[in-house]
C-alpha positions in Angstrom: -2.2 11.1 13.0 -0.2 9.3 15.6 -1.2 5.6 15.9 0.2 2.4 17.4 1.1 -0.5 15.3 -1.1 -3.7 16.1 0.1 -6.1 13.6 2.1 -6.3 10.3 2.1 -8.6 7.3 3.7 -8.5 3.8 0.3 -7.0 2.5 -0.6 -4.5 5.1 -0.7 -3.3 8.6 -3.2 -3.0 11.4 -3.0 0.0 13.5 -4.7 1.2 16.7 -6.2 4.8 16.2 -8.4 7.1 18.2 -10.6 7.8 15.0 -12.1 5.4 12.4 -11.2 6.4 8.9 -13.5 5.4 6.0 -12.7 2.5 3.9 -10.6 3.2 0.8 -9.0 6.4 2.5 -5.5 6.6 1.4 -2.7 7.1 3.8 1.1 7.5 3.7 2.4 5.5 6.6 5.8 5.5 8.3 7.2 3.2 10.9 10.3 1.6 12.2 11.1 -2.0 12.1 13.6 -3.5 14.5 16.7 -5.0 12.9 19.6 -6.8 14.5 21.8 -5.8 16.2 20.0 -3.0 18.0 19.1 -1.1 14.8 15.9 0.0 13.0 14.9 0.3 9.4 12.4 3.2 8.5 9.5 2.0 6.3 7.4 4.3 4.4 4.5 3.2 2.1 1.2 4.2 0.6 -1.8 2.3 2.2 -5.5 2.4 2.0 -8.2 1.5 4.8 -9.8 -1.8 4.2 -11.9 -2.0 7.4 -12.0 -0.8 11.0 -13.8 -1.6 14.3 -14.0 -0.5 17.8 -12.1 -2.5 20.4 -13.3 -2.2 23.8 -10.1 -3.9 25.1 -8.0 -1.2 23.4 -10.6 1.5 23.9 -9.8 2.6 20.4 -10.3 1.6 16.7 -8.4 -1.1 15.1 -7.9 -0.2 11.5 -6.8 -2.6 8.6 -4.6 -1.1 6.1 -3.5 -2.6 2.8 -0.2 -1.5 1.3 -0.8 0.0 -2.2 2.9 1.2 -3.0 5.9 0.0 -1.2 9.6 0.4 -2.4 11.3 -2.8 -3.1 13.9 -2.5 -0.3 11.0 -1.7 2.1 9.0 -4.6 1.0 12.0 -6.9 1.4 12.6 -5.6 4.9 9.0 -6.3 5.8 9.2 -9.9 4.2 12.2 -10.6 6.3 10.7 -9.2 9.5 7.5 -11.2 9.4 9.3 -14.4 7.9 
C-alpha cells in the first residue's frame, strides 16, 4: 500500500493512508530518510498498527504504527534523524 509519512519517532511512525487498517495489524514498512549531503538512507522495519483516525484536513486516515523490529543500523539512523 502506498502511503505518505506524516511523522516519525524512535518508536514508530505516523502515516497518511486511504484505508484504516485494524489495530495490531502487522506491516513491513520501507521509507527513505534524508541524510547530508544530498543522500538518503533506506529504512526497513516491522511495525504494527496502534490506532487510526480519519482526518478531514487530509481527507484520509492517519495511522499510528509502532516499530516491532528494526535493524540496529536503521534504529541508529532514525535516532540521529529525530535527534
